[in-house]
C-alpha positions as CSV (number, residue, x, y, z in Angstrom):
1,M,20.6,9.6,-55.1
2,D,20.1,10.9,-58.6
3,S,19.7,8.1,-61.6
4,V,23.2,7.9,-63.2
5,N,24.0,7.2,-66.9
6,A,26.8,4.9,-68.7
7,R,28.6,8.3,-69.5
8,E,28.8,9.5,-66.2
9,I,30.0,6.4,-64.2
10,M,32.6,5.0,-67.1
11,G,33.8,9.2,-65.8
12,I,34.9,8.3,-63.2
13,I,37.9,6.2,-64.1
14,P,38.2,9.5,-66.9
15,D,41.2,9.3,-70.0
16,E,43.8,11.4,-68.0
17,L,44.4,8.6,-65.7
18,L,44.1,5.9,-67.1
19,D,47.3,7.6,-69.4
20,R,48.7,8.9,-66.2
21,L,49.0,5.7,-64.7
22,A,50.4,4.4,-67.9
23,I,53.0,6.1,-67.6
24,E,54.0,5.5,-64.1
25,N,54.2,1.8,-64.6
26,K,56.0,2.1,-67.8
27,V,52.9,0.0,-70.0
28,D,53.4,1.9,-73.2
29,Y,57.0,1.9,-73.8
30,S,58.2,0.8,-77.1
31,V,54.3,0.4,-78.2
32,K,52.6,1.9,-80.7
33,K,49.7,0.5,-80.4
34,L,47.5,-1.3,-78.9
35,K,48.3,1.4,-74.9
36,G,47.8,0.7,-72.5
37,R,44.3,2.6,-72.8
38,T,43.2,1.0,-75.4
39,I,43.4,-1.9,-74.0
40,F,41.2,-1.3,-70.9
41,Q,38.7,0.2,-73.4
42,L,38.5,-2.5,-75.9
43,F,38.3,-4.8,-73.0
44,V,35.5,-3.2,-70.9
45,Y,34.1,-3.1,-74.0
46,G,33.8,-6.6,-74.9
47,I,32.9,-7.5,-71.8
48,L,29.2,-5.5,-71.4
49,S,29.1,-6.9,-75.6
50,G,28.5,-10.1,-74.7
51,K,29.2,-13.0,-72.0
52,M,31.7,-14.6,-74.3
53,I,34.9,-13.7,-75.2
54,S,38.1,-14.9,-76.5
55,L,41.2,-13.1,-78.2
56,R,39.8,-12.8,-82.0
57,I,36.5,-12.1,-81.0
58,L,37.9,-8.6,-79.5
59,E,39.9,-8.6,-82.4
60,A,36.4,-8.1,-84.9
61,I,35.2,-5.3,-81.8
62,F,38.9,-3.4,-82.3
63,K,37.8,-3.6,-85.8
64,S,34.4,-2.1,-85.1
65,N,33.7,1.4,-86.4
66,K,31.6,1.5,-83.0
67,F,34.1,0.4,-80.9
68,Q,36.6,3.3,-83.0
69,K,33.8,5.8,-83.2
70,L,33.3,4.8,-79.0
71,F,36.5,5.1,-77.6
72,N,38.0,8.3,-80.3
73,V,40.2,4.9,-81.4
74,S,42.5,5.2,-84.1
75,S,41.4,2.0,-87.1
76,D,45.1,0.6,-86.8
77,K,44.7,-2.5,-87.9
78,V,45.5,-5.3,-84.6
79,R,45.1,-9.3,-84.8
80,H,43.9,-11.9,-81.9
81,S,47.6,-13.2,-82.0
82,G,48.4,-9.4,-81.1
83,L,45.9,-9.3,-78.8
84,G,47.0,-12.0,-76.6
85,I,50.6,-11.5,-76.9
86,R,50.0,-7.8,-75.0
87,I,47.3,-9.8,-72.2
88,N,50.6,-12.0,-72.0
89,N,52.9,-8.5,-71.6
90,I,51.0,-6.2,-70.4
91,D,52.0,-5.4,-66.4
92,Y,49.1,-6.1,-64.4
93,H,50.0,-4.1,-62.0
94,Y,48.9,-0.8,-64.3
95,F,44.7,-2.5,-63.9
96,E,45.2,-3.3,-60.9
97,N,46.7,0.8,-60.3
98,I,42.9,1.6,-62.2
99,F,41.2,-1.2,-59.9
100,K,41.8,0.9,-57.0
101,Y,41.6,4.2,-57.4
102,L,37.9,3.0,-59.2
103,I,36.7,1.5,-55.6
104,T,38.8,4.8,-53.3
105,S,37.1,7.6,-55.6
106,D,35.2,9.6,-53.7
107,K,31.9,8.7,-57.0
108,V,31.7,5.4,-55.1
109,D,32.4,7.0,-51.1
110,E,28.8,9.2,-52.2
111,I,27.1,5.9,-53.9
112,I,28.3,3.1,-51.3
113,F,29.6,3.7,-48.4
114,S,28.6,6.7,-47.7
115,N,27.4,7.2,-44.1
116,K,27.7,3.4,-42.8
117,K,28.1,2.5,-39.1
118,I,28.5,-1.3,-40.0
119,N,31.5,-2.4,-43.1
120,A,29.8,-6.0,-43.9
121,R,33.0,-7.6,-45.5
122,K,31.3,-10.7,-47.0
123,I,34.6,-13.1,-48.1
124,D,35.2,-16.3,-50.1
125,S,36.5,-17.7,-52.9
126,T,35.5,-19.5,-55.7
127,L,37.0,-22.0,-58.5
128,V,38.2,-21.7,-61.8
129,L,39.6,-25.4,-63.5
130,L,41.0,-26.1,-66.5
131,S,42.3,-28.8,-68.5
132,S,46.1,-28.8,-67.5
133,K,47.6,-29.4,-70.9
134,L,46.7,-25.9,-71.6
135,L,46.9,-24.4,-67.9
136,K,50.7,-23.8,-65.9
137,V,50.8,-22.5,-63.2
138,G,47.9,-23.5,-60.8
139,M,46.8,-25.8,-58.3
140,D,46.6,-30.2,-58.6
141,D,43.6,-30.5,-57.1
142,N,41.3,-33.0,-60.1
143,P,43.4,-35.3,-62.4
144,N,44.7,-34.0,-65.3
145,K,42.9,-30.6,-63.5
146,K,44.4,-27.1,-62.8
147,S,42.8,-25.0,-60.3
148,L,43.1,-21.4,-59.8
149,K,41.7,-20.2,-56.6
150,Y,40.5,-16.3,-56.1
151,S,39.2,-14.6,-52.9
152,V,37.3,-11.8,-52.9
153,E,36.0,-8.8,-50.9
154,I,31.9,-7.7,-51.3
155,N,31.6,-4.2,-49.6
156,Q,27.9,-3.0,-50.4
157,G,27.5,-5.6,-53.1
158,I,30.8,-4.5,-54.9
159,P,33.8,-5.9,-54.7
160,V,36.8,-3.9,-53.5
161,N,40.4,-7.1,-52.3
162,I,40.5,-9.7,-54.8
163,I,43.7,-12.3,-54.3
164,L,44.6,-14.5,-56.7
165,F,46.8,-18.7,-55.2
166,K,48.0,-20.6,-57.4
167,D,50.4,-22.3,-55.0
168,Q,48.7,-25.3,-53.3
169,K,48.6,-24.8,-49.6
170,Y,45.7,-22.4,-50.5
171,L,43.6,-24.8,-51.1
172,S,42.7,-25.1,-48.0
173,E,40.5,-21.9,-46.5
174,E,42.2,-22.0,-43.4
175,N,45.3,-21.4,-45.1
176,A,44.0,-18.5,-48.5
177,L,40.3,-16.8,-46.4
178,P,43.0,-15.2,-43.6
179,R,44.9,-13.9,-45.7
180,I,42.1,-11.4,-46.8
181,V,40.3,-11.1,-43.8
182,K,43.9,-8.9,-42.1
183,D,43.5,-7.0,-44.5
184,K,42.9,-2.6,-45.1
185,T,39.5,-1.3,-43.9
186,L,36.8,1.5,-43.8
187,K,37.6,3.7,-41.2
188,N,35.8,5.2,-39.2
189,T,33.3,2.4,-39.1
190,L,32.6,-0.8,-37.6
191,N,34.4,-3.3,-39.8
192,I,33.5,-7.0,-39.5
193,A,34.6,-10.1,-41.9
194,I,31.9,-13.0,-42.8
195,F,32.9,-15.4,-44.3
196,D,31.2,-18.8,-44.2
197,R,32.7,-22.1,-42.5
198,G,36.3,-22.5,-44.5
199,I,38.3,-21.0,-41.0
200,Q,37.7,-24.1,-38.3
201,K,41.0,-23.5,-36.7
202,K,40.2,-21.7,-32.6
203,Q,44.2,-20.6,-33.6
204,T,42.7,-18.3,-36.5
205,F,39.4,-17.3,-34.3
206,V,42.0,-16.0,-31.7
207,D,44.0,-14.4,-33.8
208,F,41.8,-11.9,-35.3
209,S,40.6,-10.5,-32.5
210,K,43.7,-9.8,-31.0
211,N,44.5,-8.1,-33.8
212,K,41.4,-6.3,-33.3
213,I,39.6,-7.8,-36.6
214,F,35.8,-7.8,-35.8
215,F,34.2,-11.1,-37.4
216,I,30.8,-13.5,-38.4
217,S,31.5,-17.2,-38.9
218,R,29.8,-20.5,-38.8
219,I,31.2,-23.0,-37.1
220,T,30.6,-27.0,-36.1
221,N,33.2,-29.0,-34.4
222,H,34.2,-27.0,-31.4
223,C,35.4,-26.9,-27.1
224,F,34.3,-24.1,-25.2
225,E,33.7,-23.2,-21.8
226,T,30.8,-20.8,-20.8
227,I,31.4,-18.1,-19.0
228,K,28.2,-16.6,-19.8
229,E,24.4,-16.7,-21.0
230,L,24.0,-13.9,-22.2
231,E,20.2,-11.9,-22.8
232,I,18.4,-13.0,-25.7
233,K,15.7,-9.8,-26.5
234,N,14.4,-11.1,-30.4
235,R,14.8,-14.6,-30.5
236,Q,13.3,-15.2,-33.7
237,T,14.1,-14.0,-37.0
238,E,12.9,-14.4,-40.9
239,T,14.3,-18.1,-40.9
240,L,15.6,-18.7,-37.3
241,N,14.5,-19.4,-34.1
242,I,17.5,-18.3,-31.6
243,I,17.9,-20.5,-29.5
244,S,21.4,-19.2,-26.9
245,D,23.2,-16.7,-26.7
246,Q,26.3,-17.1,-24.2
247,L,30.5,-15.8,-23.8
248,I,32.7,-18.8,-24.1
249,K,36.3,-19.8,-24.1
250,F,37.8,-22.0,-26.0
251,K,39.2,-25.5,-24.7
252,I,41.1,-28.1,-25.0
253,G,40.8,-31.6,-24.2
254,D,40.1,-29.5,-19.8
255,E,43.0,-26.6,-21.0
256,E,42.3,-23.5,-22.5
257,I,43.6,-21.7,-25.1
258,T,43.5,-18.2,-24.7
259,N,42.3,-16.1,-23.0
260,E,39.6,-14.3,-25.6
261,E,36.0,-14.1,-25.0
262,F,34.1,-14.8,-28.0
263,R,30.2,-15.8,-28.0
264,L,28.2,-18.1,-29.6
265,V,25.1,-18.4,-30.8
266,V,23.0,-20.8,-31.7
267,G,20.1,-20.6,-34.5
268,E,17.2,-23.5,-35.1
269,N,16.6,-23.0,-38.7
270,K,12.5,-22.8,-39.2
271,K,11.8,-24.3,-41.9
272,T,15.1,-27.5,-42.3
273,K,15.1,-28.1,-38.4
274,E,19.5,-27.6,-37.5
275,I,21.1,-26.5,-35.2
276,I,22.8,-23.8,-36.5
277,S,26.0,-22.0,-34.6
278,F,28.0,-18.8,-35.9
279,I,31.0,-17.3,-33.0
280,T,32.0,-13.3,-33.8
281,N,33.7,-11.7,-31.1
282,V,31.5,-8.8,-32.3
283,F,29.5,-7.2,-28.4
284,S,27.7,-4.5,-29.4
285,L,24.9,-6.3,-31.7
286,S,22.1,-8.2,-30.7
287,A,22.0,-12.4,-31.3
288,D,19.4,-11.7,-34.9
289,E,21.5,-8.9,-35.9
290,I,24.8,-11.7,-36.1
291,T,22.1,-13.9,-37.2
292,D,20.9,-10.9,-40.0
293,L,24.0,-10.6,-40.6
294,Y,25.5,-13.7,-41.7
295,K,22.3,-14.6,-43.1
296,S,23.5,-11.2,-46.1
297,R,26.9,-12.9,-46.7
298,W,24.3,-14.8,-49.6
299,E,25.6,-11.8,-51.8
300,I,28.8,-13.1,-52.7
301,E,27.1,-16.9,-53.6
302,T,25.0,-14.3,-56.5
303,F,28.0,-12.5,-57.1
304,F,30.1,-15.1,-57.5
305,K,27.5,-15.9,-60.0
306,F,27.7,-13.2,-62.2
307,I,31.0,-12.8,-63.4
308,K,31.0,-16.4,-64.6
309,Q,27.9,-16.3,-65.9
310,D,27.8,-12.3,-67.6
311,L,31.0,-11.7,-66.9
312,N,33.2,-14.3,-68.3
313,F,35.0,-15.5,-65.7
314,S,35.3,-18.5,-66.2
315,H,36.8,-18.7,-68.9
316,L,40.7,-17.6,-68.7
317,L,41.4,-15.9,-72.1
318,S,44.4,-15.5,-71.1
319,R,47.4,-18.8,-69.2
320,S,50.1,-16.7,-68.7
321,E,50.0,-14.8,-65.1
322,N,50.6,-12.1,-65.9
323,G,47.2,-12.6,-68.1
324,I,44.9,-14.3,-65.7
325,R,45.9,-11.0,-63.7
326,V,45.3,-8.8,-65.9
327,V,41.5,-10.1,-67.0
328,M,41.4,-10.4,-63.2
329,Y,41.5,-7.3,-62.7
330,L,39.7,-5.9,-66.1
331,T,36.5,-7.8,-64.5
332,M,36.5,-6.5,-61.4
333,I,36.6,-3.4,-62.6
334,V,33.9,-4.2,-65.2
335,A,32.1,-5.6,-62.5
336,V,32.2,-2.0,-60.1
337,L,30.6,-0.2,-63.1
338,L,28.2,-2.4,-63.9
339,T,27.4,-2.4,-60.1
340,L,26.7,1.7,-59.3
341,Y,25.3,1.9,-62.3
342,K,22.7,-0.9,-61.0
343,K,22.3,0.1,-57.8
344,T,21.9,4.9,-59.1
345,N,19.3,3.7,-61.4
346,K,17.8,0.9,-59.2
347,I,17.8,-2.2,-61.7
348,I,16.8,-5.5,-60.9
349,G,18.5,-8.6,-62.5
350,W,22.6,-8.3,-63.2
351,A,21.9,-9.4,-67.4
352,V,18.9,-6.1,-67.6
353,T,21.8,-4.3,-65.9
354,K,24.3,-5.4,-68.2
355,I,21.9,-4.5,-71.1
356,M,21.2,-1.6,-70.2
357,F,24.3,0.4,-69.5
358,L,25.4,-0.7,-73.0
359,N,22.5,0.5,-74.8
360,D,23.5,4.0,-72.4
361,L,26.8,3.9,-73.5
362,E,25.9,3.6,-77.1
363,K,23.0,6.0,-77.0
364,D,25.6,8.7,-77.5
365,L,26.4,7.1,-80.8
366,M,23.3,7.8,-82.0
367,N,22.6,11.0,-80.9
368,D,26.4,12.0,-82.8
369,W,24.8,9.8,-86.8
370,H,21.9,12.1,-86.6
371,F,23.5,15.3,-85.9
372,E,26.3,14.1,-89.1
373,M,23.5,12.5,-90.9
374,T,20.5,15.4,-90.8
375,P,22.7,18.4,-92.1
376,A,22.1,16.0,-95.1
377,F,19.5,15.4,-95.3
378,E,18.0,18.6,-95.2
379,T,20.8,19.9,-97.5
380,K,19.3,16.8,-100.3
381,N,15.7,17.2,-99.1
382,S,15.4,21.2,-100.1
383,H,16.9,20.9,-103.5
384,F,14.1,18.0,-103.4
385,L,11.2,20.7,-102.8
386,A,13.0,23.2,-104.8
387,K,12.1,21.3,-108.1
388,V,9.2,20.3,-106.7
389,R,8.7,24.2,-106.8
390,D,10.4,25.0,-110.1
391,G,7.9,22.8,-112.1
């Protein structure tokens, strides 16, 4: 894959699409300023421009000549209070549809998903907390705090699905994770959901198998009947000594709860000597491949760190449910764009990627400035040289 510049990455979401979706979602009806496309461009540029953004910072960015020239935006006056009202009320489905278009686009498929025999769906959740005096929606988990839970699925490094949970029952991963695990998957590939120990109910694993949802997870407390000891061809991975690979059925007491069969792969951490058990319904891969796929789940942990530290995700720019969803989808869009840029240009590190993407995007401004100013300098210099020549 050849390197791709920032303009080409941004071009995956053309202005024509933004305007068409604005009409379909009716977000620009009776709106003279801050149309849907402008809100999208302002947030993308704002998130790229710094680690922290606020409504006042976005107001300053909107007023800047750099933003207005880069995105061909008129110089209408906009105040931060107006921005806040617009974010609270603009239909979040507009940005959800932009996100869905992006992750299913041909360019993303070419860079990320083409020729992938195994689709490793890394799935996990993260919490954002705010004072209950400021945030009315959310879960009551800590004194004087409200919690919002985001469950995210990462495929090949990019977020392809995100669900916002605000109801109390979804504090438990037993309720939250199955929602996103059961969502749609890629066609013509082996889709494997990979998640940590948030799910332990045996019936949930049984339901996954009955619905032909493949998974790999860690399991702690388990009661099972061993059906067969499976052959282990490679007992060594980078981090584990594989102890056993068994075909099992779950039991409660002396009773089997299902006819569904699973694999239980047990390994020992080489450094800590911790015994780790993996549960899966994937039978076509070897034991070491199962454990290596689970290890790749760490990618989602680094993703959460990236969006919280570099994309302002832990700071709630809006406190209305609609506004929270708006910012959620905008953040995921920026994350996808940066990941595409990072992968195609083989950049190491998210902070570096963000800086390089912004510099690349603004490079055209310098080229335009040079193009516009050069004739003026040439005219001035020619007059000066003529005076020198004429004495």
